[in-house]
N, C-alpha and C positions, 0 to 999 in steps of 0.2 A: 365199425364195431368199437365199443367203448372198453378201455382197459380198466378192469375193476381195481387194480392196484394203484391207479393214479390218484384216487381219492385218499387212500391211506397214506400214500407218499407225501402228498401235499399237507395232510394233517400232521404227519411226523415232522416234516420240515418246519412247520409253524410251531409245534409244541417243543421240539428239541432245544432251540435256543432259550426258550423261557425256562425249561427244566434245568438247563445248565446254569442259568443265572441264579435260580433258587438254590441249587446244590452248592455253588460257589459262595453264596451268601451264608448258607448254613455252615459250611466249612470255616469260613472266616469268623463267624460268630462263636464257633467252638473255641477257636484260638483266642478270641477276644475275652470270652468268659474265663478261660484258663488264666489269662494275664490278670484280669480283674480279681480273680480268686487269690492268686499269688500276692498281689499288691494288698488286698484287703487283709489277708493273713499276716503279711509283713507289717502292716500298720498296727495290727493288734499286738504283735510282738514288740514293736517299738514302744507302745504304750505300757507294756509289761516290763520295760527296761531291759530288753534283750536285743540290742542293736545288731550284734553279729549274726544272730539267727534270722533277724529281719532281712539283713543284707543278702543272705543266701536265697531267700524267697524272692527278693527284688531282682536278683541276678537270674533266677529261673524265669521270671516274668520277661526280662529282656531277652533271654534265650528263646522263649516261646514266640516273642514278637520283637525282633531287633528294632523295629520302627516305632516302638512305644516310647514316646517322649516322657510319659509319666514314669515308666519303669526306670529310665535313665536318671530322671530327676530324683527319684527315691534312692537309687544307688548313690548318687552324688551326696544326698543329705546325710547318709550314714558315714561316708568317707569324710565329710566335713566335720561330723560329730567326733570322729577319731583324729581330727587335725591332719588328715591326709589330703591336703588341699590340691596337690597335683592330680590325684585320682578324682577328687570332687570336680575339679575343672574339666577333666576329660569327659565326664558324664553330663555335667551341666551344658557344656558346649555341644555334645551330641544331641541332647534334648532340644537345644535351641536350633540346631541344624535341621532336625526333624520337624519341629513346629515353631517357627519364628514368631508366631502370634502369642506364645507363652511369655508375655512381656515381664512377668514377675521374675523371670530368669535373669534379666539385666542386673537387678540388684544382687542376686546370688552370685553371678559371675564376677561382678566388680568386687564384691566383698571377698570372694575367694582369692582373686588376684592380689588384693591388699594383704590378706593373711599370708599368702605365699611370699610376697615381698618381705613381710616381717620376718620370715624364716630364712630367706635366701639372700636378701638385699640385692636382687637382680633388678636393675632399673627397667629392663624390658617388661617385667610384671606390672610396673607402674604405668608404662606406656599402654599396655593392653587394657588395664583397668580404665585409664582415661578414654581410650578408644570406645570401650563398651558403654561407659557412662554417657559419652557424647552421642553415641548411636541411639541409646535409649531415650535421651532427651529429644532427639530428632524423629523418633518413631511415633507416627500418628496415633497408634493404639495405646502406646505407653503414656502419651500426653493426656489421654482421657482419664488417667488415674492420678489425681493430684498428690496422693500420698507417695506413690512411686516416684513421681516427678520431683517431689521435695527430697526424697531419699537420694535420688541420683544427683541432684544439685549439690547436696551435702557431700556425697562421695567425691564428686568432681572437684569441689573446693579442697577437700582433704588430699586428693591425689596431687593436685597442683602444688599444695604446700609441701608434700613429701618429695615431689620432684625437685622443687627449689632447694630443699634441704640436702637432697642427694647430690645436686649439682655443686652446692657449696662445699660439701665434703670432698669432692673430687678436685676442686681448685687448689693449687698449691698455695700455702700461706707464706707470708714473709719469713717465718721461722724455718720453712722448709728449704730456703736457699742455701746452697753449699757455703761453708765458711772458708775464707782463704787459709792456705797453709802458712805456717810460721815462715817468715822471711819473704813470702809472696805478697805483693800488694802493699808493702810497707813503704809508701812513697809520701813525700811531703807535698805541699801545695804546688811547688815548682816542678813536680814530676820526678825529682831526684830520689833515689832509693835512700832509705834510712842508713845513716852511717857513711854516706858518700862524701868525699872531700871535694867534689867538683863545685 
């Protein structure tokens, strides 16, 4: 005797995974379209010279999808506009972590480290700038963009010059040597102290 439910059960088992995939895709696209909408509106506000309002929308985009490299890059661009390079770097690095194929970020990251160094004079910022410039020059995708490659080479040259200058400033100069106190070190060629009758 044949079970009449066997046919429906087999059909349900075959249809259910497909239906779940479609539902998940639709749910994901809703999130994606919300992110795109926030970014598009934020871009419009940037063009209207309203960066703080644009920032709020870019942050909403990142909230809606924390793995949106584009949202983090947009947030970083506004922080860079306001010269908040530490915050800009935080989001540029997050965007790069999410999508390391966004090779244009190399230039933005290196530039932000250099701006940050200009404000803080922390040599570590120069080291990180050098690291990212070198990494970009060794990245096979980045090397496909000759303009980016030229930018990174120029940055690397600039970073090396700045590091050499910073090293010079940390070396003690001859004028930094302590001067002898009065009466100390006043010896003649024979090693006798000045005023000595020996």
